[in-house]
Wavefront OBJ file of the C-alpha trace (Angstrom):
o trace
v 10.245 -28.728 0.877
v 7.075 -26.455 0.901
v 5.897 -24.611 4.064
v 3.511 -27.163 5.196
v 6.059 -29.877 4.987
v 8.768 -27.747 6.622
v 6.201 -27.006 9.527
v 5.475 -30.793 10.175
v 9.328 -31.389 10.290
v 9.733 -28.618 12.844
v 6.654 -29.599 14.937
v 8.296 -33.247 14.956
v 11.563 -31.735 16.272
v 9.747 -29.959 18.900
v 8.048 -33.014 20.289
v 10.933 -35.025 20.200
v 13.197 -32.368 21.885
v 10.922 -30.799 24.332
v 13.966 -30.248 27.000
v 16.000 -27.555 25.482
v 18.578 -27.779 28.162
v 19.518 -31.060 26.974
v 20.607 -29.851 23.705
v 23.834 -28.407 22.474
v 24.364 -25.082 20.735
v 25.417 -27.086 17.639
v 22.301 -29.096 17.545
v 20.116 -26.145 17.862
v 21.851 -23.383 15.596
v 20.584 -24.750 12.329
v 17.175 -25.586 13.540
v 16.819 -22.008 15.199
v 17.512 -20.403 11.680
v 14.935 -22.806 10.074
v 12.377 -22.117 12.889
v 12.652 -18.284 12.069
v 12.119 -18.734 8.452
v 9.071 -20.978 9.125
v 7.480 -18.482 11.567
v 8.258 -15.423 9.090
v 6.404 -17.239 6.366
v 3.362 -18.175 8.498
v 3.177 -14.449 9.532
v 3.166 -13.450 6.126
v 0.359 -15.745 5.400
v -1.576 -14.560 8.304
v -1.089 -11.056 8.199
v -0.392 -10.129 4.740
v -2.203 -12.940 2.623
v -4.847 -13.515 5.251
v -4.394 -17.127 4.392
v -3.086 -19.274 7.267
v -2.443 -22.847 7.071
v -2.056 -23.543 10.786
v -3.995 -22.839 13.908
v -3.288 -20.078 16.439
v -2.325 -22.969 18.873
v 0.174 -24.471 16.482
v 1.637 -21.111 15.804
v 1.956 -20.126 19.505
v 3.779 -23.535 20.126
v 6.291 -22.676 17.432
v 6.737 -19.273 18.818
v 7.048 -20.240 22.537
v 9.856 -22.980 21.489
v 11.706 -19.998 19.563
v 11.459 -17.960 22.921
v 12.851 -21.047 24.717
v 15.841 -21.446 22.401
v 16.783 -17.896 22.799
v 16.564 -17.928 26.651
v 18.885 -20.883 26.634
v 21.260 -19.598 23.860
v 21.164 -15.820 23.722
v 24.248 -15.840 21.661
v 22.287 -17.204 18.660
v 19.664 -14.372 18.675
v 19.395 -12.576 15.283
v 17.927 -9.361 14.297
v 15.417 -11.046 11.870
v 13.831 -13.198 14.715
v 10.157 -12.426 15.143
v 10.985 -11.818 18.846
v 13.196 -8.881 17.768
v 11.055 -7.412 15.030
v 7.272 -7.150 15.208
v 5.748 -9.440 12.667
v 2.350 -9.260 13.760
v 3.109 -9.840 17.427
v 2.033 -6.462 18.891
v 1.204 -7.997 22.410
v 4.957 -9.303 22.761
v 6.171 -5.749 22.766
v 3.685 -3.166 23.317
v 2.581 -2.329 26.735
v -1.179 -3.393 27.621
v -3.790 -0.790 28.402
v -7.409 -1.034 29.785
v -10.238 0.609 27.885
v -12.525 2.604 30.267
v -15.447 1.655 27.970
v -15.520 -1.835 26.345
v -14.995 -1.600 22.572
v -17.637 -3.707 21.066
v -17.784 -5.053 17.644
v -20.778 -4.614 15.294
v -22.939 -7.492 14.433
v -22.778 -8.369 10.758
v -25.972 -8.811 8.455
v -25.608 -9.818 4.831
v -29.027 -9.619 3.287
v -32.364 -7.976 3.167
v -34.084 -10.769 5.347
v -31.627 -9.944 8.122
v -32.203 -6.339 7.955
v -35.988 -6.857 8.071
v -35.750 -9.203 11.128
v -33.611 -6.882 13.050
v -35.990 -3.843 12.340
v -38.833 -6.034 13.791
v -36.791 -6.942 16.830
v -36.103 -3.227 17.544
v -39.729 -2.352 17.269
v -40.779 -4.966 19.766
v -38.110 -3.511 22.442
v -39.522 0.057 21.753
v -43.066 -1.287 21.878
v -42.325 -2.604 25.273
v -40.932 0.711 26.478
v -44.050 2.512 25.248
v -42.024 4.534 22.781
v -42.704 5.291 19.082
v -41.976 2.306 16.693
v -41.205 4.420 13.685
v -37.326 4.111 13.356
v -35.438 6.285 11.378
v -31.831 5.267 10.455
v -28.666 6.841 9.250
v -26.285 5.076 7.082
v -22.433 5.618 6.889
v -19.626 3.680 4.938
v -17.970 1.096 7.078
v -14.308 1.488 7.224
v -12.000 -1.532 6.574
v -9.032 -0.510 8.758
v -7.868 -0.809 12.334
v -10.084 0.212 15.172
v -8.390 2.335 17.944
v -9.211 4.277 20.986
v -7.928 7.812 21.419
v -7.885 9.504 24.848
v -7.781 13.246 25.405
v -7.138 14.916 28.765
v -7.714 18.693 28.900
v -7.040 19.518 25.276
v -4.014 17.097 24.924
v -4.010 13.621 23.069
v -2.573 11.300 25.761
v -3.013 7.789 24.744
v -3.984 5.340 21.899
v -5.175 1.818 22.608
v -5.940 -0.800 19.998
v -9.100 -2.662 20.382
v -7.605 -6.001 21.519
v -10.171 -8.070 23.121
v -12.438 -5.096 23.745
v -11.490 -4.788 27.254
v -7.665 -4.733 27.033
v -5.616 -3.690 24.009
v -2.088 -2.585 23.121
v -0.683 0.829 23.941
v 0.296 2.245 20.491
v 0.490 5.912 21.465
v 3.812 6.605 19.878
v 3.136 5.121 16.610
v -0.357 6.566 16.313
v 1.224 10.151 17.253
v 3.016 10.030 13.977
v -0.313 10.007 11.854
v -0.556 13.522 10.412
v -4.188 14.212 10.506
v -4.713 13.444 14.253
v -5.150 16.428 16.309
v -2.583 16.451 19.102
v -4.224 19.369 20.977
v -8.189 20.254 20.753
v -9.573 23.610 20.455
v -11.527 23.146 23.544
v -10.584 21.698 26.981
v -12.327 18.548 26.721
v -11.758 15.097 28.451
v -13.129 12.927 25.592
v -12.425 9.250 24.640
v -13.111 8.546 20.994
v -13.250 5.552 18.666
v -11.183 5.965 15.322
v -10.387 3.659 12.409
v -6.747 3.853 11.310
v -6.506 3.457 7.257
v -3.883 3.404 4.599
v -5.251 5.208 1.513
v -5.415 3.111 -1.584
v -3.272 5.578 -3.556
v -0.503 4.954 -0.815
v -0.950 1.285 -0.632
v -0.403 1.182 -4.457
v 2.909 3.180 -4.363
v 4.108 0.958 -1.565
v 3.004 -2.129 -3.362
v 4.749 -1.050 -6.686
v 7.952 -0.341 -4.735
v 7.650 -3.826 -3.053
v 7.220 -5.421 -6.424
v 10.303 -3.532 -7.774
v 12.191 -4.815 -4.914
v 11.266 -8.471 -5.337
v 9.106 -8.389 -2.319
v 5.510 -9.659 -2.295
v 3.032 -6.887 -2.149
v 0.591 -6.356 0.781
v -2.846 -8.278 -0.128
v -4.889 -5.230 1.005
v -4.910 -1.920 2.751
v -6.424 -3.211 6.067
v -3.284 -5.328 6.560
v -0.949 -2.757 5.608
v -2.443 -0.224 7.932
v -2.501 -3.018 10.847
v 0.857 -3.876 10.130
v 2.072 -0.519 10.002
v 0.686 0.357 13.529
v 2.593 -2.798 14.780
v 5.923 -1.609 13.712
v 8.539 -1.150 16.379
v 9.739 2.230 14.957
v 7.417 5.193 14.990
v 9.585 6.713 12.179
v 8.912 3.840 9.960
v 5.259 4.069 10.817
v 5.262 7.917 9.896
v 6.577 6.877 6.232
v 3.438 4.929 5.675
v 1.222 7.977 5.412
v -1.632 6.553 7.521
v -4.911 8.509 8.208
v -7.482 8.141 10.714
v -11.292 9.238 11.024
v -13.411 9.387 14.281
v -16.722 7.470 14.245
v -17.755 7.076 17.815
v -17.569 9.017 21.259
v -16.874 6.556 24.043
v -17.427 8.626 27.125
v -20.124 10.973 28.461
v -19.038 14.428 27.335
v -21.154 17.390 26.623
v -19.972 19.256 23.566
v -20.993 23.044 23.544
v -23.966 23.558 21.343
v -21.924 25.720 18.775
v -19.373 22.988 18.327
v -19.671 20.318 15.731
v -17.603 17.092 15.756
v -16.040 17.864 12.545
v -14.791 21.074 13.964
v -12.579 19.122 16.293
v -11.764 15.892 14.622
v -11.302 14.500 11.147
v -14.675 12.947 10.030
v -15.387 11.014 6.827
v -18.524 13.113 5.766
v -20.206 10.760 3.746
v -23.629 9.548 5.278
v -27.272 9.516 4.556
v -29.855 10.459 7.320
v -33.677 9.859 7.909
v -34.009 6.720 6.014
v -36.684 3.998 6.700
v -35.912 0.294 6.490
v -37.146 0.103 2.940
v -34.719 2.890 1.808
v -31.759 0.984 3.615
v -32.511 -2.125 2.069
v -32.585 -0.541 -1.334
v -29.290 1.370 -0.690
v -27.439 -1.659 0.579
v -28.664 -3.943 -2.590
v -27.868 -1.245 -5.208
v -24.669 -2.236 -6.812
v -23.953 1.498 -7.435
v -23.277 1.886 -3.668
v -20.569 -0.766 -3.572
v -19.156 0.539 -6.653
v -19.030 4.090 -5.408
v -17.291 3.018 -2.334
v -14.684 1.112 -4.377
v -13.857 4.276 -6.186
v -12.794 6.019 -2.898
v -9.345 6.433 -1.863
v -10.132 4.581 1.546
v -10.976 1.068 1.800
v -14.613 0.195 2.799
v -16.143 -3.486 3.231
v -19.855 -2.352 3.852
v -22.266 -0.184 5.327
v -22.976 0.751 9.057
v -26.766 1.475 9.832
v -27.369 3.307 13.010
v -30.845 4.119 14.829
v -31.099 7.907 14.419
v -33.325 8.823 17.539
v -31.231 9.168 20.575
v -34.258 8.158 23.075
v -34.574 5.016 20.899
v -30.919 4.323 20.872
v -30.969 4.279 24.746
v -33.473 2.076 25.153
v -32.266 -0.639 22.683
v -28.833 -0.239 23.874
v -26.596 -3.291 23.551
v -26.093 -6.975 24.305
v -22.767 -8.099 26.105
v -21.025 -8.550 22.659
v -22.805 -6.109 19.974
v -24.571 -2.603 20.345
v -28.056 -3.145 19.278
v -28.159 0.560 18.025
v -26.111 -0.139 14.956
v -25.249 -3.096 12.702
v -22.867 -3.714 9.767
v -24.132 -4.746 6.440
v -21.217 -6.490 5.002
v -20.816 -6.675 1.293
v -20.476 -10.171 -0.397
v -16.863 -11.333 -0.506
v -15.095 -10.522 -3.665
v -14.500 -14.061 -4.845
v -15.062 -15.807 -8.209
v -14.173 -19.340 -9.515
v -12.407 -19.845 -12.707
v -10.014 -22.318 -14.463
v -6.426 -21.877 -15.402
v -6.087 -22.542 -19.083
v -2.214 -22.286 -19.384
v 0.711 -20.675 -17.754
v 3.159 -18.261 -19.315
v 6.597 -17.083 -18.072
v 7.432 -13.379 -18.285
v 10.812 -11.810 -17.729
v 11.000 -8.573 -15.514
v 13.753 -5.906 -15.505
v 15.526 -7.552 -12.463
v 15.773 -10.674 -14.549
v 13.271 -12.571 -12.439
v 11.067 -14.745 -14.406
v 7.532 -14.774 -13.147
v 4.875 -17.533 -13.774
v 1.549 -16.064 -15.009
v -1.579 -18.029 -15.411
v -3.990 -17.498 -18.318
v -7.621 -17.907 -17.103
v -11.094 -18.500 -18.451
v -12.253 -15.013 -18.583
v -14.325 -14.112 -15.534
v -16.017 -11.040 -14.202
v -15.100 -9.801 -10.710
v -15.747 -6.350 -9.101
v -16.652 -4.897 -12.413
v -13.542 -6.016 -14.005
v -12.928 -8.772 -16.537
v -9.962 -10.864 -15.398
v -7.989 -13.080 -17.755
v -4.618 -13.408 -16.211
v -3.258 -13.612 -12.487
v 0.199 -13.837 -11.191
v 1.601 -17.052 -9.722
v 4.446 -14.947 -8.017
v 7.079 -17.666 -7.695
v 7.395 -21.698 -7.460
v 7.059 -21.489 -3.607
v 3.736 -19.996 -4.158
v 2.675 -22.481 -6.743
v 3.606 -25.261 -4.198
v 2.175 -23.729 -1.236
v -1.214 -23.579 -3.105
v -0.526 -26.680 -5.059
v -1.672 -25.122 -8.210
v -1.656 -27.093 -11.520
v -2.640 -26.108 -15.106
v -6.474 -26.800 -15.637
v -7.175 -26.338 -11.730
v -10.364 -24.482 -10.900
v -9.353 -21.730 -8.550
v -10.870 -19.065 -6.226
v -9.896 -15.407 -6.961
v -10.045 -12.573 -4.888
v -10.246 -8.889 -5.552
v -11.376 -6.159 -3.512
v -11.770 -2.726 -5.236
v -8.782 -2.099 -7.120
v -6.553 -4.819 -5.724
v -4.606 -6.963 -7.926
v -6.490 -10.346 -8.145
v -5.070 -13.126 -5.911
v -5.583 -16.782 -5.833
v -7.120 -17.769 -2.420
v -7.040 -21.349 -3.197
v -7.486 -24.276 -5.539
v -11.024 -25.998 -5.769
v -9.596 -29.560 -5.259
v -13.118 -31.113 -5.613
v -13.232 -30.005 -9.258
v -10.245 -32.018 -10.294
v -10.706 -34.594 -13.078
v -7.176 -35.798 -13.184
v -6.245 -34.133 -16.350
v -4.469 -31.486 -14.529
v -0.762 -30.932 -15.001
v 2.061 -29.854 -12.738
v 3.697 -26.512 -13.419
v 7.404 -26.831 -13.985
v 10.050 -23.999 -13.833
v 11.282 -23.011 -17.137
v 14.790 -24.332 -18.370
v 15.020 -21.522 -20.878
v 14.315 -17.734 -20.848
v 10.880 -17.297 -22.777
v 12.233 -14.288 -24.434
v 15.919 -14.990 -25.563
v 15.932 -18.821 -24.912
v 19.113 -18.600 -22.931
v 19.695 -20.911 -19.870
v 17.771 -20.247 -16.669
v 19.371 -20.150 -13.286
v 17.779 -20.695 -9.665
v 18.653 -18.411 -6.783
v 16.570 -18.830 -3.563
v 12.734 -18.808 -4.673
v 13.268 -17.119 -8.062
v 14.310 -18.068 -11.329
v 16.542 -15.630 -13.689
v 17.500 -15.180 -17.100
v 21.304 -15.394 -17.555
v 21.498 -13.363 -20.582
v 22.647 -9.708 -19.935
v 21.334 -8.795 -23.404
v 18.107 -10.367 -23.034
v 15.675 -8.120 -25.045
v 12.499 -8.472 -22.917
v 14.553 -7.721 -19.982
v 16.075 -4.656 -21.900
v 12.670 -3.581 -22.579
v 11.198 -3.666 -19.046
v 14.540 -1.869 -17.903
v 13.976 0.939 -20.549
v 10.276 1.244 -19.607
v 11.364 1.602 -15.933
v 13.859 4.121 -16.788
v 11.753 6.508 -18.823
v 8.746 6.153 -16.362
v 7.093 8.720 -14.325
v 8.706 7.904 -11.084
v 12.133 7.747 -12.747
v 13.525 9.958 -15.483
v 9.933 10.907 -16.573
v 10.637 11.043 -20.395
v 7.615 11.971 -22.328
v 6.767 10.169 -25.691
v 8.447 6.919 -25.035
v 5.648 4.570 -24.239
v 5.617 0.651 -24.402
v 5.075 0.321 -28.194
v 8.061 2.653 -28.877
v 10.269 0.775 -26.554
v 9.424 -2.320 -28.456
v 10.491 -0.746 -31.664
v 13.604 0.692 -30.098
v 14.698 -2.673 -28.666
v 13.502 -5.096 -31.471
v 15.589 -2.976 -33.957
v 18.533 -2.666 -31.660
v 18.309 1.139 -31.525
v 18.613 0.683 -27.957
v 20.394 -1.943 -26.039
v 21.166 -0.103 -22.696
v 19.414 2.879 -20.781
v 22.536 4.932 -22.010
v 21.500 4.563 -25.505
v 18.154 6.424 -24.889
v 20.325 9.502 -25.157
v 21.133 8.748 -28.604
v 17.837 9.753 -29.619
v 18.705 13.389 -29.841
v 21.240 12.344 -32.455
v 20.223 13.491 -36.123
v 21.242 10.201 -37.658
v 19.176 8.051 -35.122
v 16.279 10.472 -35.762
v 16.383 10.023 -39.489
v 16.325 6.261 -38.737
v 13.387 6.651 -36.362
v 11.254 8.317 -39.123
v 11.224 5.184 -41.204
v 9.158 3.304 -38.547
v 5.422 3.416 -38.844
v 3.671 5.878 -36.424
v 6.974 7.709 -35.809
v 6.745 11.013 -37.561
v 8.384 14.388 -36.925
v 6.100 15.493 -34.043
v 6.846 12.143 -32.131
v 10.685 12.299 -32.699
v 10.718 15.983 -31.467
v 8.610 14.998 -28.266
v 11.092 12.111 -27.474
v 14.057 14.365 -28.027
v 12.627 17.076 -25.943
v 11.853 14.693 -23.140
v 15.295 12.901 -23.408
v 16.867 16.537 -23.162
v 14.828 17.568 -20.174
v 15.635 14.467 -18.421
v 19.271 15.353 -18.092
v 18.503 17.907 -15.493
v 16.461 15.701 -13.389
v 17.895 15.022 -9.508
v 19.897 12.286 -8.933
v 17.229 10.440 -6.964
v 15.289 9.938 -9.919
v 18.384 8.166 -11.681
v 18.908 6.137 -8.886
v 15.557 4.704 -8.948
v 15.709 4.359 -12.934
v 18.829 2.244 -12.828
v 16.836 -0.793 -11.432
v 19.059 -1.292 -8.403
v 17.468 -4.534 -6.533
v 15.754 -3.493 -3.247
v 15.961 0.210 -4.183
v 12.562 1.879 -5.176
v 11.327 5.333 -5.415
v 11.516 6.159 -1.573
v 14.774 4.423 -0.937
v 16.391 6.073 -3.662
v 15.312 9.361 -2.313
v 16.456 8.471 1.206
v 19.927 7.672 -0.192
v 20.316 10.638 -2.593
v 19.434 13.066 0.449
v 22.560 11.707 2.264
v 24.934 12.323 -0.643
v 26.821 15.488 -0.355
v 29.785 14.930 -2.606
v 30.160 14.745 -6.425
v 32.018 11.773 -6.295
v 28.936 9.787 -4.652
v 30.302 6.338 -5.773
v 32.586 6.229 -2.797
v 29.545 6.691 -0.471
v 27.503 4.082 -2.323
v 30.368 1.415 -2.013
v 30.677 2.107 1.677
v 28.747 -0.287 3.648
v 29.202 1.697 6.950
v 27.913 4.918 5.253
v 24.836 3.012 3.785
v 23.961 1.404 7.076
v 23.655 4.585 8.921
v 20.886 5.654 6.477
v 17.471 5.342 8.316
v 15.445 2.543 7.115
v 17.997 0.686 4.968
v 18.476 -3.045 5.540
v 21.320 -5.372 5.109
v 19.985 -6.695 1.838
v 19.754 -3.380 0.427
v 23.276 -2.295 1.574
v 24.707 -5.547 -0.088
v 22.702 -4.788 -3.304
v 23.815 -1.180 -3.672
v 27.562 -1.806 -2.801
v 27.549 -4.662 -5.302
v 25.802 -2.679 -7.987
v 28.195 0.232 -7.873
v 31.477 -1.713 -7.523
v 30.491 -3.547 -10.686
v 32.438 -2.472 -13.932
v 29.609 -2.174 -16.167
v 27.791 0.323 -13.605
v 30.976 2.545 -13.611
v 30.911 2.443 -17.317
v 27.333 3.000 -17.590
v 27.639 6.147 -15.365
v 30.576 7.557 -17.236
v 28.448 7.277 -20.421
v 25.668 9.271 -18.832
v 27.909 11.941 -17.671
v 29.213 12.305 -21.208
v 25.794 12.726 -22.600
v 25.300 15.361 -19.763
v 22.964 13.701 -17.457
v 22.920 15.108 -13.815
v 25.113 13.032 -11.346
v 25.347 15.962 -8.822
v 23.551 15.052 -5.537
v 23.324 18.886 -4.701
v 21.088 19.541 -7.630
v 17.620 18.455 -6.316
v 15.181 20.546 -8.362
v 12.793 18.841 -10.632
v 11.445 21.600 -12.033
v 12.330 25.439 -12.778
v 14.786 27.549 -11.142
v 12.861 29.951 -8.762
v 13.752 32.941 -10.977
v 12.322 31.279 -13.998
v 9.104 30.087 -12.326
v 5.560 31.868 -12.306
v 5.439 30.878 -8.454
v 5.502 27.728 -6.077
v 2.434 25.943 -4.657
v 1.786 23.097 -2.100
v -1.457 20.864 -2.188
v -3.257 18.969 0.480
v -5.956 16.532 0.711
v -8.791 15.301 -1.538
v -10.250 16.718 -4.970
v -12.503 15.465 -7.665
v -9.281 15.448 -9.565
v -6.321 13.394 -8.475
v -3.731 15.459 -6.789
v -0.936 14.110 -8.887
v -2.766 15.613 -12.013
v -3.211 18.913 -10.567
v 0.583 19.166 -9.330
v 1.559 18.026 -12.839
v -0.674 20.406 -14.726
v 0.692 23.504 -12.528
v 4.320 22.331 -13.030
v 3.782 22.085 -16.895
v 2.482 25.633 -16.654
v 5.600 27.005 -14.966
v 5.067 26.665 -11.056
v 7.232 25.077 -8.770
v 6.003 22.183 -6.408
v 6.680 21.958 -2.741
v 5.950 18.789 -1.118
v 5.270 20.495 2.253
v 4.461 24.252 2.706
v 7.591 26.348 3.417
v 7.996 30.225 4.231
v 8.616 30.779 0.398
v 5.482 28.823 -0.729
v 3.293 31.332 -2.669
v 0.097 29.511 -2.441
v -1.415 26.582 -0.358
v -4.366 24.548 -2.492
v -6.512 22.878 -0.111
v -9.376 20.098 -0.632
v -11.581 18.383 1.600
v -10.557 17.094 5.011
v -7.453 18.968 5.042
v -5.539 18.905 8.274
v -1.767 19.163 9.267
v -0.565 20.949 5.990
v -3.550 23.368 6.278
v -2.386 24.047 9.796
v 1.232 24.491 8.843
v 0.270 26.907 6.100
v -1.775 29.125 8.335
v 0.993 29.118 10.900
v 3.194 30.342 8.115
v 0.692 33.023 6.991
v 0.576 31.668 3.359
v -1.813 32.618 0.955
v -4.602 29.711 0.964
v -7.031 28.900 -1.741
v -9.724 26.320 -0.673
v -12.089 24.579 -2.710
v -12.049 23.278 -6.333
v -13.949 26.213 -7.633
v -11.832 28.988 -6.136
v -8.673 27.025 -7.308
v -9.793 26.911 -11.004
v -10.727 30.636 -10.852
v -7.042 31.094 -9.841
v -5.627 28.716 -12.532
v -8.133 28.280 -15.406
v -6.094 25.759 -17.278
v -7.080 23.234 -14.621
v -10.613 23.084 -16.137
v -9.162 20.770 -18.583
v -8.588 18.146 -15.837
v -12.451 17.892 -15.314
v -12.790 16.735 -18.883
v -10.152 13.854 -18.416
v -11.488 12.805 -15.079
v -14.194 10.124 -15.211
v -14.495 9.840 -11.478
v -18.337 10.132 -10.449
v -19.151 13.091 -8.231
v -19.286 12.006 -4.507
v -22.757 13.397 -4.003
v -24.251 10.702 -5.976
v -24.832 8.338 -2.994
v -23.473 9.787 0.183
l 1 2 3 4 5 6 7 8 9 10 11 12 13 14 15 16 17 18 19 20 21 22 23 24 25 26 27 28 29 30 31 32 33 34 35 36 37 38 39 40 41 42 43 44 45 46 47 48 49 50 51 52 53 54 55 56 57 58 59 60 61 62 63 64 65 66 67 68 69 70 71 72 73 74 75 76 77 78 79 80 81 82 83 84 85 86 87 88 89 90 91 92 93 94 95 96 97 98 99 100 101 102 103 104 105 106 107 108 109 110 111 112 113 114 115 116 117 118 119 120 121 122 123 124 125 126 127 128 129 130 131 132 133 134 135 136 137 138 139 140 141 142 143 144 145 146 147 148 149 150 151 152 153 154 155 156 157 158 159 160 161 162 163 164 165 166 167 168 169 170 171 172 173 174 175 176 177 178 179 180 181 182 183 184 185 186 187 188 189 190 191 192 193 194 195 196 197 198 199 200 201 202 203 204 205 206 207 208 209 210 211 212 213 214 215 216 217 218 219 220 221 222 223 224 225 226 227 228 229 230 231 232 233 234 235 236 237 238 239 240 241 242 243 244 245 246 247 248 249 250 251 252 253 254 255 256 257 258 259 260 261 262 263 264 265 266 267 268 269 270 271 272 273 274 275 276 277 278 279 280 281 282 283 284 285 286 287 288 289 290 291 292 293 294 295 296 297 298 299 300 301 302 303 304 305 306 307 308 309 310 311 312 313 314 315 316 317 318 319 320 321 322 323 324 325 326 327 328 329 330 331 332 333 334 335 336 337 338 339 340 341 342 343 344 345 346 347 348 349 350 351 352 353 354 355 356 357 358 359 360 361 362 363 364 365 366 367 368 369 370 371 372 373 374 375 376 377 378 379 380 381 382 383 384 385 386 387 388 389 390 391 392 393 394 395 396 397 398 399 400 401 402 403 404 405 406 407 408 409 410 411 412 413 414 415 416 417 418 419 420 421 422 423 424 425 426 427 428 429 430 431 432 433 434 435 436 437 438 439 440 441 442 443 444 445 446 447 448 449 450 451 452 453 454 455 456 457 458 459 460 461 462 463 464 465 466 467 468 469 470 471 472 473 474 475 476 477 478 479 480 481 482 483 484 485 486 487 488 489 490 491 492 493 494 495 496 497 498 499 500 501 502 503 504 505 506 507 508 509 510 511 512 513 514 515 516 517 518 519 520 521 522 523 524 525 526 527 528 529 530 531 532 533 534 535 536 537 538 539 540 541 542 543 544 545 546 547 548 549 550 551 552 553 554 555 556 557 558 559 560 561 562 563 564 565 566 567 568 569 570 571 572 573 574 575 576 577 578 579 580 581 582 583 584 585 586 587 588 589 590 591 592 593 594 595 596 597 598 599 600 601 602 603 604 605 606 607 608 609 610 611 612 613 614 615 616 617 618 619 620 621 622 623 624 625 626 627 628 629 630 631 632 633 634 635 636 637 638 639 640 641 642 643 644 645 646 647 648 649 650 651 652 653 654 655 656 657 658 659 660 661 662 663 664 665 666 667 668 669 670 671 672 673 674 675 676 677 678 679 680 681 682 683 684 685 686 687 688 689 690 691 692 693 694 695 696 697 698 699 700 701 702 703 704 705 706
């Protein structure tokens, strides 16, 4: 039964059993669980996939019935109920607060004609007021995040309120307080109300989605929903983990800043803007494809441009309507949608044995990318969207987001469409397939495709980081049965194995030496990398780190098979506890760890260092905020040249490297009296080898448009 059918069944039950007081606990208990599952699925569609299949009114009726059940049968209440954990229901849990100044939304415009007409309307208003009708505009990127008001009283940050309906929002002060680049205390004793946009950087969003994918969870559809959902979490500590950022874009109350004070001196401001433009230049900028492409290449998500009247006297005259300010307008980029046809469907095996359906498409260009394949996720997704082979579909892609099927174009069906059936046999090893919940699994523990995926994950950068073993090498190693488990990777240092490797095309002495060196170096990696590399279901990079930080005994297996110990680790859920204990009680896991230990792989939780010993290093560094080159590449290069990386600045950090828009880490570095090097040119002077990174980096200069 798909979600649509399940919803109709539940709605019928509610209509025929409106008086809950007449029902027994036995009659309600099974329905209660089904109702929770239904609501959670609808929340996912609304908040994550932005594709609801029921109206707000219908959703409210389901949610209200759930609350009635819990009022009559409190003994049934479970922790995964939407009333107990915030799944998009902020107003149910956060205290409401009033905005002193109404937070209005910008009017949207989509083409040159709209902009020209609006410009003429403003001219008429100015003409009536006997003001100059030459209008000068400024243009700024339009954030695609969550709008929030922050209130400061005499230096101190005191309150954060979501936009809500513009007059009343939710008090999310404690959650917003965890955002690192928010000033908690101002440099000047101001009473100021400011409007901000809360964002999740695309780099962070990608990491979270990768981890969710590794754990078998559906990835967040976009950064906006990920940011909004994060602010709505019950636990501020969990919000802190999401690494949100926030930028100011408006002052809401009358406040006189000292003449010598610039807004960017007090608050984090996204500095890209163009000023002094007339309407023709505005239209050219909006319609230039380079503008959109430039914004898509930034680490923040934008969905258009904000066009503001620049002259303060003109702004006061044109002012606003009841709904929108006339002084500014949003130019929205066209939706990232394209239509194409599904030609066929393949099945691919992942490292966790899950078999995923993937659609092969008639190639289509979308957001400067040529798309030929798209994931169908699972068979619940296929049923939900009613997807068939040969269907025409609408694809969505924003910036660097993985393409996603929005809907099927049913009007284009010809009758030749075919249903997509689950596989009966593994596409790789042809062994039988089993179905558990919404997924289909290969039952063969020695499936070559599954082994390849496991090996690739084990040697990847976020796991054991073994250089020289790419996808093509893994194919050779597995297909020729040189490697059958992750333990076999450590045979690559054996001379007889190396002789065998040299017989394959493309594997010479240099490649063999590189692999052997990488394998040898991986033995010293910290335990958290191994835990991530083992491919434990529901355990990704962050969870592996959280678990390893709590381990203090060499015999850590006792801890990892202790449910009570695991449950006390912050952020770990019931599914993860069961997954970890099951994994480490299995005989094959114990055997695997014994074999890894015999090869000299580090299994000591106390050995945390990824890099050199302090006595062997040239120095230590920390790094913060944006550069023309990705921070990860800068950090990797410095580590390769003998420097130790500190995630956050410490007393013994030798140098703090600072890019644009630095905030909390810079402040901490200053408090610790660290040596600070600010700006790319100064950093390269200190570390000349970093010049090579510019040659590798094709990112356009940020001065090109804003």
